[in-house]
C-alpha positions, 0 to 999 in steps of 0.5 A, spaced: 499 500 499 502 506 498 500 509 505 501 508 512 496 512 516 489 513 515 484 517 520 477 517 521 474 524 523 466 527 525 462 529 529 461 524 536 457 518 535 457 518 527 460 511 528 467 513 528 470 508 532 466 502 528 469 504 522 475 504 524 474 497 527 473 494 520 479 498 517 483 495 522 481 487 521 482 489 514 489 492 513 491 488 519 492 495 523 495 498 529 488 503 532 489 509 536 483 510 539 480 518 541 481 518 549 474 519 552 475 519 559 475 527 560 474 528 567 472 535 564 465 533 560 460 533 564 461 541 565 462 542 559 455 539 557 452 543 563 455 549 560 459 551 565 464 557 565 471 554 562 469 547 562 470 548 554 478 550 556 479 545 559 476 539 556 479 541 549 486 542 553 485 535 556 484 532 549 490 537 547 494 534 552 491 527 550 492 527 543 500 529 544 502 523 548 498 518 544 503 521 538 509 521 543 508 513 543 507 512 535 514 516 535 516 510 538 513 505 533 516 503 527 512 506 523 514 503 516 511 495 518 505 497 519 499 501 518 495 506 523 488 507 523 486 513 528 479 515 529 481 522 530 485 528 526 490 532 530 487 538 527 481 539 529 483 541 536 485 548 532 477 548 530 475 547 537 480 553 539 477 558 535 
């Protein structure tokens, strides 16, 4: 294959993770899932002031850690499939 990574992006609840699981089986790929164990999500959904910043900062740091871990892998050996894209943090920042 010409590609080594695939990223799937979309709104919450549309089936990104399920699609990534199907792709990972087809390509025998390493999968990176978005960390949804964000302790600030409840405050965000309750529309508390400052919660959006806290939620997004948590997601940003979580993704950064995942990228650090990925850099340790030999990415040439196996396709990597991710159920989010890193640039969406910039969208949420605005």
